KOLBA-438079 format. One record per residue (C-alpha): residue number from 0; residue in one letter; x, y, z. Coordinates in pm, 1 decimal, decimal comma, padded with zeros to 6 digits, always signed. Each point is the difference from the previous one (the first is absolute). Layout:
% KOLBA-438079
<node n="NUM" res="A" c1="X" c2="Y" c3="Z"/>
...
//
This chain:
% KOLBA-438079
<node n="0" res="M" c1="+02729,2" c2="-01004,8" c3="-00451,4"/>
<node n="1" res="S" c1="+00213,9" c2="+00276,5" c3="-00076,4"/>
<node n="2" res="D" c1="-00117,3" c2="+00376,4" c3="-00046,1"/>
<node n="3" res="E" c1="+00260,9" c2="+00076,7" c3="-00270,4"/>
<node n="4" res="L" c1="+00068,0" c2="-00122,7" c3="-00354,6"/>
<node n="5" res="I" c1="+00314,7" c2="+00055,0" c3="-00190,0"/>
<node n="6" res="I" c1="-00017,9" c2="-00032,7" c3="-00376,5"/>
<node n="7" res="T" c1="+00222,4" c2="+00078,9" c3="-00298,6"/>
<node n="8" res="I" c1="-00146,8" c2="+00243,9" c3="-00271,5"/>
<node n="9" res="K" c1="+00080,7" c2="+00074,3" c3="-00345,0"/>
<node n="10" res="V" c1="-00133,6" c2="+00332,3" c3="-00107,4"/>
<node n="11" res="E" c1="-00077,9" c2="+00127,8" c3="-00347,9"/>
<node n="12" res="P" c1="-00024,6" c2="+00362,4" c3="+00010,6"/>
<node n="13" res="R" c1="-00183,5" c2="+00217,5" c3="-00272,2"/>
<node n="14" res="S" c1="-00253,8" c2="-00264,1" c3="-00053,1"/>
<node n="15" res="A" c1="-00344,5" c2="+00082,9" c3="-00157,2"/>
<node n="16" res="R" c1="-00181,6" c2="-00222,9" c3="+00254,1"/>
<node n="17" res="P" c1="+00130,8" c2="+00016,5" c3="+00354,3"/>
<node n="18" res="G" c1="-00056,8" c2="-00282,4" c3="+00236,0"/>
<node n="19" res="I" c1="+00114,7" c2="-00341,1" c3="+00108,2"/>
<node n="20" res="A" c1="+00077,3" c2="-00180,1" c3="-00335,9"/>
<node n="21" res="G" c1="+00054,9" c2="-00335,7" c3="+00142,2"/>
<node n="22" res="P" c1="+00278,0" c2="-00244,7" c3="+00136,4"/>
<node n="23" res="Y" c1="+00367,2" c2="+00069,0" c3="-00076,4"/>
<node n="24" res="K" c1="+00250,8" c2="-00261,2" c3="+00100,7"/>
<node n="25" res="D" c1="-00059,2" c2="-00025,2" c3="+00379,7"/>
<node n="26" res="G" c1="-00186,5" c2="+00326,7" c3="+00023,1"/>
<node n="27" res="L" c1="-00238,3" c2="+00236,5" c3="-00166,4"/>
<node n="28" res="R" c1="+00032,1" c2="+00208,3" c3="-00323,3"/>
<node n="29" res="V" c1="-00164,5" c2="+00352,8" c3="+00046,0"/>
<node n="30" res="R" c1="-00065,4" c2="+00246,5" c3="-00266,8"/>
<node n="31" res="L" c1="+00017,8" c2="+00369,8" c3="+00090,3"/>
<node n="32" res="S" c1="-00112,8" c2="+00309,8" c3="-00207,1"/>
<node n="33" res="S" c1="+00256,7" c2="+00222,6" c3="+00167,3"/>
<node n="34" res="P" c1="+00361,7" c2="+00052,7" c3="-00132,3"/>
<node n="35" res="P" c1="+00285,6" c2="-00105,2" c3="+00219,9"/>
<node n="36" res="V" c1="+00071,3" c2="+00367,2" c3="+00087,3"/>
<node n="37" res="E" c1="+00028,0" c2="+00162,1" c3="+00341,3"/>
<node n="38" res="G" c1="-00150,8" c2="-00287,9" c3="+00173,2"/>
<node n="39" res="R" c1="-00339,4" c2="+00003,0" c3="-00181,5"/>
<node n="40" res="A" c1="+00010,2" c2="-00360,1" c3="-00104,1"/>
<node n="41" res="N" c1="+00080,4" c2="-00107,5" c3="+00342,4"/>
<node n="42" res="K" c1="-00292,5" c2="+00193,1" c3="+00143,4"/>
<node n="43" res="E" c1="-00232,7" c2="-00154,8" c3="-00248,6"/>
<node n="44" res="L" c1="+00124,2" c2="-00336,1" c3="+00067,4"/>
<node n="45" res="I" c1="-00059,5" c2="+00048,2" c3="+00378,4"/>
<node n="46" res="A" c1="-00352,7" c2="+00119,7" c3="-00077,4"/>
<node n="47" res="I" c1="-00076,4" c2="-00298,9" c3="-00219,0"/>
<node n="48" res="L" c1="+00109,4" c2="-00246,5" c3="+00254,7"/>
<node n="49" res="A" c1="-00165,0" c2="+00170,2" c3="+00298,3"/>
<node n="50" res="K" c1="-00337,3" c2="-00005,7" c3="-00203,1"/>
<node n="51" res="E" c1="+00047,0" c2="-00365,5" c3="-00113,1"/>
<node n="52" res="F" c1="+00101,3" c2="-00140,2" c3="+00339,2"/>
<node n="53" res="K" c1="-00257,3" c2="+00238,2" c3="+00174,8"/>
<node n="54" res="I" c1="+00252,8" c2="+00150,7" c3="+00240,9"/>
<node n="55" res="P" c1="+00113,0" c2="+00370,9" c3="+00048,2"/>
<node n="56" res="K" c1="+00273,1" c2="+00144,3" c3="-00205,8"/>
<node n="57" res="K" c1="+00214,2" c2="+00043,6" c3="+00287,4"/>
<node n="58" res="N" c1="+00026,1" c2="-00387,3" c3="+00044,0"/>
<node n="59" res="V" c1="+00161,8" c2="-00036,3" c3="-00336,5"/>
<node n="60" res="E" c1="+00374,3" c2="+00005,3" c3="+00020,3"/>
<node n="61" res="I" c1="+00246,2" c2="-00023,7" c3="-00294,6"/>
<node n="62" res="I" c1="+00295,8" c2="-00173,7" c3="+00144,6"/>
<node n="63" res="T" c1="+00231,6" c2="-00020,0" c3="-00289,1"/>
<node n="64" res="G" c1="-00003,7" c2="+00121,6" c3="-00356,3"/>
<node n="65" res="K" c1="-00130,2" c2="+00365,0" c3="+00028,5"/>
<node n="66" res="K" c1="+00179,8" c2="+00094,4" c3="-00301,4"/>
<node n="67" res="F" c1="-00041,2" c2="-00321,8" c3="-00194,2"/>
<node n="68" res="K" c1="-00281,9" c2="-00188,8" c3="-00174,4"/>
<node n="69" res="N" c1="+00054,6" c2="-00302,8" c3="+00231,2"/>
<node n="70" res="K" c1="-00093,0" c2="+00067,4" c3="+00357,8"/>
<node n="71" res="V" c1="-00060,2" c2="-00178,7" c3="+00316,4"/>
<node n="72" res="V" c1="-00307,1" c2="+00125,9" c3="+00199,9"/>
<node n="73" res="R" c1="-00127,5" c2="-00072,5" c3="+00352,4"/>
<node n="74" res="L" c1="-00372,6" c2="+00031,3" c3="+00058,7"/>
<node n="75" res="H" c1="-00069,6" c2="+00044,9" c3="+00385,2"/>
<node n="76" res="G" c1="-00336,0" c2="-00106,9" c3="+00119,4"/>
<node n="77" res="V" c1="-00088,7" c2="-00268,8" c3="-00254,3"/>
<node n="78" res="T" c1="-00131,5" c2="-00315,8" c3="+00129,0"/>
<node n="79" res="E" c1="+00009,0" c2="-00339,8" c3="-00178,2"/>
<node n="80" res="K" c1="-00342,1" c2="-00139,2" c3="-00059,8"/>
<node n="81" res="R" c1="-00025,6" c2="-00376,2" c3="-00032,0"/>
//
């Protein structure tokens, strides 16, 4: 078992209903209410993923795509359940 998970994310900023919207290619589509200004959308994405995967916000790391809609995110402390 690994304690980290790397996933691709497609974000949709300025959405009326924030949250995980479902699968997108090999990853997830996440709706955000925040605009992509001054890192607000990234902070909201981290909060949504931390809540969904039940891990602290500090365990969510945006690896690539901090200024783009397509991102790669590493989640530390996530265990795979079989």
